[in-house]
KOLKOLBA-612036 format. One line per field, with one value per residue: residue number from 1; residue in one letter; x, y, z of N, C-alpha, C, O, CB in turn. Coordinates in nm, 3 decimals, padded with zeros to 5 digits. Glycine has a CB too. Layout:
# residues N
drengu = NUM_...
vexpa = A_...
n_X = X_...
n_Y = Y_...
n_Z = Z_...
ca_X = X_...
ca_Y = Y_...
ca_Z = Z_...
c_X = X_...
c_Y = Y_...
c_Z = Z_...
o_X = X_...
o_Y = Y_...
o_Z = Z_...
cb_X = X_...
cb_Y = Y_...
cb_Z = Z_...
***
This chain:
# residues 157
drengu = 1_2_3_4_5_6_7_8_9_10_11_12_13_14_15_16_17_18_19_20_21_22_23_24_25_26_27_28_29_30_31_32_33_34_35_36_37_38_39_40_41_42_43_44_45_46_47_48_49_50_51_52_53_54_55_56_57_58_59_60_61_62_63_64_65_66_67_68_69_70_71_72_73_74_75_76_77_78_79_80_81_82_83_84_85_86_87_88_89_90_91_92_93_94_95_96_97_98_99_100_101_102_103_104_105_106_107_108_109_110_111_112_113_114_115_116_117_118_119_120_121_122_123_124_125_126_127_128_129_130_131_132_133_134_135_136_137_138_139_140_141_142_143_144_145_146_147_148_149_150_151_152_153_154_155_156_157
vexpa = X_X_X_X_X_X_X_X_X_X_X_X_X_X_X_X_X_X_X_X_X_X_X_X_X_X_X_X_X_X_X_X_X_X_X_X_X_X_X_X_X_X_X_X_X_X_X_X_X_X_X_X_X_X_X_X_X_X_X_X_X_X_X_X_X_X_X_X_X_X_X_X_X_X_X_X_X_X_X_X_X_X_X_X_X_X_X_X_X_X_X_X_X_X_X_X_X_X_X_X_X_X_X_X_X_X_X_X_X_X_X_X_X_X_X_X_X_X_X_X_X_X_X_X_X_X_X_X_X_X_X_X_X_X_X_X_X_X_X_X_X_X_X_X_X_X_X_X_X_X_X_X_X_X_X_X_X
n_X = 00.577_00.760_00.698_00.448_00.506_00.667_00.478_00.302_00.472_00.533_00.279_00.228_00.435_00.362_00.117_00.211_00.390_00.245_00.016_-00.337_-00.510_-00.339_-00.191_-00.351_-00.422_-00.578_-00.592_-00.612_-00.359_-00.109_00.175_00.122_00.078_00.243_00.174_-00.085_-00.048_00.113_-00.074_-00.265_-00.111_-00.063_-00.327_-00.374_-00.230_-00.408_-00.603_-00.772_-00.917_-00.861_-01.015_-00.941_-01.025_-01.171_-01.063_-00.926_-00.641_-00.528_-00.338_-00.427_-00.608_-00.693_-00.877_-00.720_-00.472_-00.550_-00.433_-00.492_-00.778_-01.058_-01.317_-01.639_-01.788_-02.076_-02.030_-01.777_-01.448_-01.232_-00.926_-00.782_-00.480_-00.289_-00.086_00.072_00.150_00.238_00.510_00.661_00.639_00.764_00.863_00.740_00.533_00.387_00.293_00.130_-00.066_-00.184_-00.265_-00.451_-00.645_-00.707_-00.820_-01.063_-01.175_-01.163_-01.212_-01.423_-01.398_-01.443_-01.356_-01.167_-01.134_-01.023_-00.780_-00.610_-00.516_-00.670_-00.486_-00.331_-00.080_-00.015_-00.012_-00.243_-00.562_-00.617_-00.521_-00.699_-00.741_-00.833_-00.630_-00.382_-00.104_-00.038_00.015_00.264_00.394_00.389_00.575_00.685_00.464_00.361_00.262_00.049_-00.119_-00.180_-00.316_-00.543_-00.653_-00.704_-00.792_-01.026_-01.374_-01.627_-01.743_-01.638_-01.436
n_Y = 05.289_05.079_04.924_04.830_04.656_04.475_04.363_04.249_04.055_03.902_03.802_03.650_03.457_03.334_03.214_03.047_02.867_02.757_02.546_02.560_02.423_02.205_02.133_02.139_02.039_02.005_01.804_01.532_01.358_01.288_01.087_01.002_01.210_01.299_01.131_01.201_01.461_01.402_01.253_01.452_01.622_01.460_01.445_01.708_01.717_01.608_01.788_01.776_01.872_01.769_01.760_01.729_01.795_01.696_01.450_01.177_00.997_00.715_00.500_00.173_-00.111_-00.379_-00.629_-00.952_-00.974_-00.745_-00.452_-00.177_00.038_00.206_00.393_00.544_00.680_00.856_01.009_01.110_01.075_00.816_00.664_00.372_00.234_-00.059_-00.121_-00.341_-00.422_-00.192_-00.100_-00.292_-00.250_-00.134_00.194_00.246_00.055_00.153_00.394_00.290_00.148_00.353_00.537_00.376_00.347_00.619_00.663_00.528_00.674_00.953_00.982_00.821_00.572_00.227_-00.122_-00.256_-00.525_-00.627_-00.811_-00.741_-00.458_-00.266_-00.251_-00.470_-00.461_-00.374_-00.531_-00.514_-00.356_-00.138_00.067_00.032_-00.231_-00.513_-00.619_-00.430_-00.466_-00.673_-00.567_-00.572_-00.425_-00.154_00.065_00.065_00.123_00.352_00.612_00.538_00.404_00.621_00.784_00.627_00.630_00.906_01.043_00.942_00.925_00.860_00.563_00.319_00.388
n_Z = -00.818_-00.851_-00.630_-00.700_-00.916_-00.777_-00.600_-00.787_-00.903_-00.677_-00.609_-00.841_-00.826_-00.589_-00.661_-00.860_-00.729_-00.522_-00.555_-00.591_-00.325_-00.308_-00.088_00.125_00.432_00.676_00.874_01.108_01.127_01.216_01.227_00.972_00.804_00.589_00.380_00.322_00.228_00.004_-00.145_-00.197_-00.354_-00.578_-00.668_-00.752_-00.989_-01.161_-01.170_-00.953_-00.654_-00.356_-00.062_00.269_00.521_00.746_00.793_00.977_01.066_01.224_01.440_01.523_01.660_01.445_01.257_01.222_00.972_00.839_00.703_00.694_00.731_00.605_00.740_00.745_00.955_01.037_00.813_00.844_00.758_00.858_00.895_00.998_01.095_01.109_01.385_01.402_01.147_01.004_01.073_00.940_00.671_00.355_00.238_-00.009_-00.003_00.213_00.107_-00.099_00.048_00.206_00.005_-00.122_00.085_00.124_-00.121_-00.090_00.132_00.064_-00.209_-00.261_-00.376_-00.467_-00.419_-00.686_-00.858_-01.091_-01.259_-01.463_-01.653_-01.917_-02.132_-02.081_-01.981_-01.715_-01.391_-01.237_-01.267_-01.110_-00.831_-00.639_-00.600_-00.406_-00.239_-00.194_-00.158_-00.321_-00.563_-00.754_-00.946_-00.899_-00.876_-01.133_-01.295_-01.182_-01.261_-01.427_-01.247_-01.082_-01.262_-01.314_-01.059_-00.999_-01.234_-01.315_-01.236_-00.988_-00.813_-00.918_-01.084
ca_X = 00.565_00.837_00.623_00.341_00.567_00.709_00.357_00.255_00.563_00.515_00.152_00.247_00.517_00.281_00.022_00.288_00.454_00.152_-00.102_-00.456_-00.559_-00.248_-00.132_-00.448_-00.425_-00.623_-00.632_-00.547_-00.295_00.014_00.286_00.077_00.052_00.317_00.104_-00.201_00.005_00.153_-00.199_-00.323_-00.025_-00.094_-00.461_-00.363_-00.182_-00.526_-00.699_-00.866_-00.892_-00.903_-01.025_-00.931_-01.034_-01.223_-01.000_-00.838_-00.569_-00.475_-00.290_-00.520_-00.634_-00.775_-00.882_-00.597_-00.449_-00.592_-00.327_-00.553_-00.921_-01.130_-01.457_-01.702_-01.890_-02.141_-01.972_-01.644_-01.352_-01.134_-00.842_-00.709_-00.364_-00.244_00.050_00.147_00.202_00.297_00.657_00.722_00.619_00.859_00.804_00.649_00.414_00.309_00.221_00.026_-00.173_-00.257_-00.333_-00.568_-00.746_-00.751_-00.910_-01.195_-01.225_-01.171_-01.260_-01.541_-01.369_-01.467_-01.255_-01.166_-01.056_-00.975_-00.638_-00.532_-00.573_-00.716_-00.373_-00.269_00.058_-00.006_-00.061_-00.379_-00.625_-00.635_-00.467_-00.811_-00.747_-00.861_-00.505_-00.287_00.035_-00.017_00.050_00.410_00.450_00.348_00.675_00.700_00.346_00.309_00.182_-00.075_-00.205_-00.229_-00.416_-00.667_-00.707_-00.749_-00.850_-01.159_-01.464_-01.723_-01.692_-01.562_-01.328
ca_Y = 05.202_04.958_04.842_04.766_04.543_04.379_04.294_04.162_03.941_03.820_03.728_03.551_03.347_03.264_03.128_02.948_02.767_02.696_02.506_02.569_02.302_02.091_02.092_02.163_01.916_02.031_01.670_01.475_01.242_01.255_01.029_00.968_01.336_01.310_01.056_01.282_01.570_01.342_01.219_01.576_01.671_01.378_01.484_01.836_01.688_01.569_01.896_01.737_01.937_01.674_01.826_01.626_01.870_01.621_01.318_01.136_00.872_00.674_00.364_00.105_-00.254_-00.420_-00.775_-01.016_-00.967_-00.616_-00.352_-00.047_00.033_00.333_00.392_00.675_00.699_00.987_01.082_01.159_00.971_00.770_00.552_00.308_00.161_-00.161_-00.101_-00.465_-00.435_-00.069_-00.093_-00.392_-00.211_-00.042_00.326_00.231_-00.018_00.244_00.483_00.212_00.118_00.475_00.589_00.289_00.384_00.755_00.647_00.498_00.779_01.087_00.981_00.736_00.456_00.093_-00.216_-00.287_-00.648_-00.674_-00.842_-00.684_-00.337_-00.283_-00.276_-00.597_-00.440_-00.369_-00.650_-00.489_-00.241_-00.025_00.067_-00.003_-00.376_-00.550_-00.640_-00.344_-00.512_-00.768_-00.492_-00.580_-00.336_-00.018_00.166_00.065_00.184_00.449_00.715_00.477_00.382_00.752_00.828_00.553_00.672_01.044_01.099_00.885_00.961_00.757_00.460_00.211_00.431
ca_Z = -00.932_-00.826_-00.534_-00.774_-00.987_-00.676_-00.553_-00.896_-00.914_-00.556_-00.623_-00.947_-00.774_-00.489_-00.732_-00.935_-00.646_-00.428_-00.633_-00.508_-00.262_-00.315_00.038_00.231_00.512_00.812_00.916_01.225_01.066_01.287_01.151_00.837_00.735_00.463_00.277_00.286_00.146_-00.125_-00.213_-00.247_-00.463_-00.695_-00.714_-00.823_-01.125_-01.239_-01.148_-00.847_-00.527_-00.254_00.068_00.374_00.646_00.861_00.795_01.085_01.046_01.354_01.457_01.612_01.641_01.332_01.245_01.174_00.828_00.784_00.714_00.720_00.704_00.600_00.781_00.726_01.056_01.028_00.701_00.878_00.720_00.956_00.852_01.107_01.042_01.202_01.439_01.387_01.011_00.952_01.081_00.852_00.532_00.293_00.212_-00.123_00.043_00.296_00.016_-00.166_00.143_00.243_-00.114_-00.139_00.185_00.093_-00.236_-00.033_00.222_00.007_-00.347_-00.270_-00.461_-00.414_-00.467_-00.828_-00.851_-01.221_-01.244_-01.574_-01.708_-02.054_-02.222_-02.047_-01.936_-01.568_-01.322_-01.190_-01.330_-01.021_-00.695_-00.552_-00.588_-00.268_-00.165_-00.265_-00.152_-00.430_-00.683_-00.756_-01.048_-00.863_-00.911_-01.279_-01.357_-01.085_-01.327_-01.474_-01.130_-01.037_-01.360_-01.287_-00.929_-00.993_-01.356_-01.334_-01.128_-00.951_-00.724_-00.983_-01.170
c_X = 00.640_00.763_00.513_00.395_00.612_00.590_00.304_00.342_00.547_00.387_00.164_00.325_00.441_00.182_00.097_00.339_00.362_00.024_-00.224_-00.497_-00.459_-00.204_-00.226_-00.460_-00.459_-00.675_-00.558_-00.482_-00.162_00.124_00.250_00.055_00.121_00.247_-00.022_-00.156_00.045_00.030_-00.261_-00.241_-00.048_-00.229_-00.456_-00.315_-00.298_-00.641_-00.810_-00.824_-00.947_-00.898_-01.033_-00.949_-01.081_-01.162_-00.915_-00.772_-00.503_-00.423_-00.386_-00.542_-00.728_-00.781_-00.752_-00.589_-00.490_-00.484_-00.380_-00.699_-00.979_-01.273_-01.510_-01.816_-01.944_-02.081_-01.833_-01.542_-01.248_-01.058_-00.768_-00.601_-00.316_-00.102_00.136_00.216_00.280_00.451_00.729_00.714_00.733_00.788_00.705_00.521_00.326_00.228_00.106_-00.093_-00.253_-00.325_-00.458_-00.679_-00.796_-00.842_-01.051_-01.252_-01.249_-01.225_-01.384_-01.521_-01.404_-01.358_-01.277_-01.075_-01.020_-00.825_-00.552_-00.598_-00.607_-00.601_-00.307_-00.127_00.072_-00.062_-00.206_-00.433_-00.616_-00.561_-00.576_-00.836_-00.757_-00.736_-00.394_-00.142_00.066_00.028_00.201_00.474_00.415_00.450_00.691_00.586_00.281_00.217_00.049_-00.172_-00.261_-00.335_-00.548_-00.732_-00.772_-00.822_-00.989_-01.246_-01.560_-01.660_-01.607_-01.446_-01.329
c_Y = 05.071_04.866_04.765_04.643_04.434_04.297_04.201_04.038_03.848_03.738_03.620_03.431_03.267_03.169_03.016_02.834_02.704_02.667_02.508_02.433_02.189_02.043_02.120_02.033_01.949_01.902_01.631_01.346_01.204_01.205_00.997_01.092_01.345_01.237_01.130_01.395_01.517_01.306_01.344_01.634_01.591_01.419_01.613_01.816_01.656_01.669_01.857_01.806_01.845_01.742_01.719_01.686_01.788_01.481_01.297_01.005_00.838_00.532_00.297_-00.039_-00.278_-00.572_-00.830_-01.009_-00.836_-00.513_-00.217_-00.056_00.173_00.309_00.534_00.693_00.841_01.073_01.138_01.049_00.944_00.654_00.501_00.221_00.064_-00.132_-00.226_-00.473_-00.312_-00.066_-00.188_-00.355_-00.121_00.092_00.318_00.159_00.069_00.341_00.410_00.190_00.244_00.539_00.507_00.331_00.527_00.755_00.615_00.620_00.912_01.092_00.894_00.613_00.325_00.002_-00.247_-00.409_-00.709_-00.698_-00.793_-00.555_-00.362_-00.316_-00.411_-00.584_-00.445_-00.497_-00.634_-00.363_-00.118_-00.044_00.029_-00.154_-00.411_-00.564_-00.557_-00.391_-00.618_-00.698_-00.477_-00.483_-00.189_00.087_00.176_00.140_00.287_00.552_00.660_00.451_00.514_00.805_00.758_00.601_00.810_01.096_01.044_00.923_00.848_00.646_00.352_00.263_00.577
c_Z = -00.911_-00.729_-00.605_-00.849_-00.890_-00.626_-00.662_-00.908_-00.795_-00.565_-00.729_-00.896_-00.669_-00.554_-00.804_-00.847_-00.542_-00.504_-00.543_-00.454_-00.254_-00.179_00.155_00.310_00.655_00.870_01.043_01.178_01.131_01.196_01.006_00.750_00.599_00.350_00.230_00.194_00.008_-00.208_-00.274_-00.362_-00.591_-00.754_-00.796_-00.966_-01.219_-01.218_-01.050_-00.719_-00.418_-00.119_00.176_00.512_00.766_00.875_00.920_01.044_01.179_01.347_01.554_01.574_01.524_01.329_01.187_01.022_00.764_00.811_00.755_00.678_00.707_00.648_00.768_00.826_01.054_00.917_00.726_00.849_00.830_00.895_00.974_01.044_01.150_01.253_01.428_01.251_00.964_00.959_00.986_00.704_00.483_00.272_00.096_-00.082_00.131_00.210_-00.051_-00.074_00.177_00.123_-00.142_-00.043_00.164_-00.029_-00.190_00.037_00.155_-00.135_-00.365_-00.357_-00.389_-00.467_-00.615_-00.842_-00.986_-01.208_-01.359_-01.618_-01.854_-02.149_-02.198_-01.998_-01.785_-01.509_-01.280_-01.254_-01.242_-00.889_-00.595_-00.550_-00.440_-00.182_-00.230_-00.260_-00.257_-00.557_-00.689_-00.856_-01.023_-00.905_-01.063_-01.347_-01.265_-01.152_-01.377_-01.358_-01.077_-01.133_-01.334_-01.158_-00.936_-01.117_-01.385_-01.216_-01.099_-00.873_-00.793_-01.065_-01.196
o_X = 00.592_00.765_00.488_00.333_00.598_00.600_00.267_00.291_00.547_00.386_00.116_00.286_00.454_00.166_00.049_00.331_00.401_-00.063_-00.217_-00.517_-00.491_-00.183_-00.183_-00.503_-00.379_-00.792_-00.456_-00.541_-00.108_00.162_00.338_00.017_00.062_00.259_-00.059_-00.221_00.015_00.030_-00.306_-00.297_-00.051_-00.244_-00.527_-00.355_-00.288_-00.757_-00.925_-00.708_-01.068_-00.791_-01.119_-00.895_-01.035_-01.204_-00.844_-00.838_-00.433_-00.459_-00.422_-00.498_-00.828_-00.699_-00.682_-00.687_-00.468_-00.447_-00.322_-00.739_-00.954_-01.340_-01.434_-01.929_-01.868_-02.082_-01.776_-01.550_-01.186_-01.118_-00.701_-00.628_-00.304_-00.010_00.258_00.327_00.379_00.515_00.846_00.777_00.789_00.666_00.597_00.411_00.203_00.111_-00.005_-00.208_-00.376_-00.435_-00.561_-00.793_-00.915_-00.932_-01.148_-01.363_-01.348_-01.277_-01.445_-01.618_-01.394_-01.278_-01.390_-00.953_-00.989_-00.753_-00.430_-00.721_-00.576_-00.617_-00.236_-00.060_00.161_-00.148_-00.284_-00.357_-00.608_-00.541_-00.547_-00.941_-00.695_-00.736_-00.321_-00.064_00.183_00.075_00.259_00.595_00.411_00.413_00.710_00.608_00.159_00.106_-00.053_-00.292_-00.376_-00.434_-00.653_-00.854_-00.882_-00.906_-01.061_-01.195_-01.572_-01.538_-01.514_-01.363_-01.242
o_Y = 04.965_04.744_04.648_04.536_04.315_04.175_04.087_03.927_03.726_03.619_03.508_03.317_03.144_03.056_02.902_02.718_02.605_02.752_02.461_02.339_02.084_01.923_02.124_01.931_01.925_01.893_01.690_01.239_01.097_01.272_00.969_01.080_01.395_01.278_01.124_01.421_01.579_01.327_01.342_01.689_01.647_01.426_01.626_01.890_01.673_01.640_01.898_01.799_01.845_01.776_01.631_01.635_01.811_01.402_01.387_00.914_00.920_00.455_00.355_-00.084_-00.208_-00.638_-00.762_-01.036_-00.818_-00.488_-00.149_-00.143_00.250_00.217_00.630_00.718_00.936_01.196_01.205_00.941_01.034_00.557_00.577_00.143_00.100_-00.119_-00.219_-00.525_-00.326_-00.031_-00.167_-00.420_-00.043_00.101_00.378_00.199_00.060_00.366_00.463_00.211_00.242_00.592_00.562_00.350_00.553_00.839_00.668_00.665_00.980_01.195_00.893_00.556_00.315_00.042_-00.262_-00.395_-00.828_-00.615_-00.804_-00.544_-00.468_-00.399_-00.462_-00.684_-00.512_-00.562_-00.730_-00.274_-00.005_-00.156_-00.003_-00.200_-00.345_-00.526_-00.609_-00.359_-00.649_-00.763_-00.382_-00.462_-00.109_00.188_00.286_00.212_00.306_00.576_00.729_00.475_00.519_00.864_00.822_00.610_00.829_01.185_01.096_00.950_00.753_00.634_00.300_00.184_00.628
o_Z = -00.948_-00.745_-00.573_-00.844_-00.918_-00.612_-00.633_-00.923_-00.813_-00.533_-00.709_-00.920_-00.662_-00.508_-00.809_-00.885_-00.479_-00.517_-00.429_-00.531_-00.198_-00.159_00.270_00.257_00.746_00.910_01.079_01.187_01.102_01.101_00.925_00.633_00.504_00.234_00.113_00.092_-00.094_-00.330_-00.389_-00.457_-00.700_-00.876_-00.896_-01.056_-01.340_-01.245_-01.064_-00.679_-00.392_-00.068_00.173_00.610_00.878_00.959_00.964_00.994_01.238_01.259_01.656_01.468_01.506_01.393_01.112_00.952_00.644_00.926_00.840_00.602_00.800_00.603_00.779_00.785_01.068_00.927_00.640_00.907_00.885_00.849_01.044_00.952_01.267_01.173_01.442_01.241_00.892_00.860_00.955_00.621_00.559_00.286_00.103_-00.123_00.124_00.237_-00.058_-00.113_00.176_00.138_-00.181_-00.084_00.182_-00.039_-00.244_00.007_00.186_-00.178_-00.472_-00.406_-00.267_-00.551_-00.661_-00.839_-00.995_-01.153_-01.352_-01.620_-01.907_-02.238_-02.284_-01.974_-01.733_-01.567_-01.285_-01.292_-01.291_-00.843_-00.480_-00.504_-00.356_-00.065_-00.314_-00.350_-00.281_-00.650_-00.635_-00.852_-01.117_-00.964_-01.115_-01.445_-01.270_-01.104_-01.369_-01.370_-01.033_-01.089_-01.332_-01.151_-00.884_-01.106_-01.470_-01.107_-01.177_-00.867_-00.732_-01.111_-01.267
cb_X = 00.615_00.977_00.563_00.277_00.685_00.777_00.248_00.255_00.710_00.512_00.038_00.319_00.648_00.206_-00.060_00.405_00.570_00.124_-00.082_-00.570_-00.677_-00.128_-00.001_-00.587_-00.290_-00.731_-00.607_-00.649_-00.273_-00.014_00.334_-00.052_00.095_00.458_00.067_-00.271_00.125_00.240_-00.297_-00.333_00.123_-00.095_-00.555_-00.266_-00.082_-00.572_-00.760_-00.869_-00.957_-00.813_-01.149_-00.796_-01.125_-01.374_-00.913_-00.916_-00.463_-00.583_-00.141_-00.652_-00.693_-00.717_-01.000_-00.590_-00.520_-00.728_-00.252_-00.478_-00.992_-01.129_-01.475_-01.754_-01.836_-02.131_-02.061_-01.636_-01.281_-01.201_-00.743_-00.805_-00.248_-00.249_00.042_00.055_00.088_00.242_00.700_00.655_00.485_00.914_00.914_00.718_00.456_00.402_00.315_00.082_-00.116_-00.162_-00.238_-00.529_-00.688_-00.629_-00.860_-01.186_-01.130_-01.037_-01.151_-01.656_-01.220_-01.609_-01.259_-01.116_-01.130_-01.006_-00.621_-00.522_-00.476_-00.786_-00.270_-00.271_00.109_-00.080_00.027_-00.383_-00.770_-00.782_-00.407_-00.938_-00.621_-00.937_-00.466_-00.294_00.065_-00.145_-00.020_00.453_00.401_00.324_00.811_00.706_00.246_00.425_00.259_-00.045_-00.127_-00.111_-00.369_-00.638_-00.597_-00.634_-00.759_-01.152_-01.541_-01.790_-01.806_-01.652_-01.332
cb_Y = 05.271_04.993_04.930_04.865_04.590_04.451_04.397_04.238_03.990_03.908_03.824_03.614_03.401_03.364_03.210_03.014_02.827_02.790_02.367_02.631_02.254_02.126_02.163_02.209_01.842_02.142_01.567_01.450_01.266_01.153_00.902_00.887_01.452_01.256_00.916_01.338_01.637_01.215_01.151_01.678_01.665_01.227_01.501_01.931_01.572_01.427_01.939_01.581_02.081_01.546_01.921_01.554_01.986_01.608_01.300_01.120_00.882_00.685_00.360_00.177_-00.315_-00.365_-00.817_-01.163_-01.078_-00.571_-00.340_00.069_-00.057_00.394_00.337_00.691_00.667_01.060_01.193_01.204_01.012_00.729_00.594_00.224_00.259_-00.299_-00.057_-00.584_-00.460_00.048_-00.121_-00.524_-00.140_-00.099_00.429_00.155_-00.144_00.322_00.541_00.078_00.056_00.574_00.587_00.140_00.371_00.847_00.538_00.379_00.798_01.151_00.932_00.814_00.455_00.041_-00.346_-00.165_-00.748_-00.570_-00.989_-00.785_-00.216_-00.157_-00.166_-00.687_-00.307_-00.246_-00.679_-00.476_-00.271_-00.003_00.204_00.069_-00.445_-00.679_-00.792_-00.206_-00.567_-00.847_-00.352_-00.720_-00.378_-00.009_00.133_-00.079_00.077_00.520_00.775_00.345_00.310_00.852_00.800_00.401_00.672_01.130_01.070_00.730_01.089_00.702_00.395_00.130_00.359
cb_Z = -01.056_-00.770_-00.424_-00.873_-01.073_-00.558_-00.512_-01.029_-00.925_-00.431_-00.660_-01.066_-00.713_-00.402_-00.833_-01.003_-00.578_-00.304_-00.696_-00.586_-00.334_-00.397_00.060_00.174_00.504_00.815_00.804_01.344_00.921_01.391_01.219_00.844_00.821_00.479_00.329_00.412_00.215_-00.101_-00.115_-00.133_-00.423_-00.658_-00.594_-00.747_-01.124_-01.201_-01.280_-00.829_-00.521_-00.256_00.075_00.365_00.628_00.848_00.671_01.220_00.929_01.462_01.508_01.612_01.768_01.197_01.157_01.221_00.763_00.846_00.584_00.644_00.805_00.456_00.928_00.582_01.193_01.161_00.664_01.028_00.592_01.092_00.737_01.199_01.000_01.136_01.584_01.405_00.916_01.029_01.221_00.874_00.515_00.156_00.181_-00.237_00.120_00.391_-00.090_-00.214_00.271_00.307_-00.237_-00.115_00.327_00.069_-00.330_00.065_00.333_00.011_-00.439_-00.323_-00.502_-00.454_-00.385_-00.917_-00.772_-01.336_-01.229_-01.693_-01.693_-02.100_-02.206_-02.165_-01.987_-01.512_-01.200_-01.036_-01.363_-00.995_-00.660_-00.598_-00.654_-00.265_-00.161_-00.210_-00.015_-00.456_-00.684_-00.788_-01.186_-00.713_-00.846_-01.331_-01.395_-01.014_-01.444_-01.547_-01.018_-01.027_-01.504_-01.279_-00.824_-00.967_-01.473_-01.351_-01.161_-01.071_-00.657_-01.072_-01.297
***
């Protein structure tokens, strides 16, 4: 009887502390893996199971001025990050850039270039703004940007 209760408690704790799909990251992301895991954890807060099994993130050459780029060759998501810019970014800027690109690659989001959200409080409506590093109020309105990114569906929102 004690074993039965032990197993029930173990299963309960396992479900409680490991949210389904939150940390699934069978991806080839190397040094960028922590951002994929953080992205998936944010998605779970909005009951989104973001599967990134075929995603690859690599460092590589990009056109001048491009920090990172999502491509979907044959439907396989690939994010290329500029080795020239990455080392110069703060941790917050790195998250912004990769969350932006993961929004394209994994959520199918397109650029949203509205400069004010509906309330008029945030500088930009979306993290999917064309130039994510321009979003100077990301830390102040982090939760709002995450809500817009994950709680809405479809390419524009």
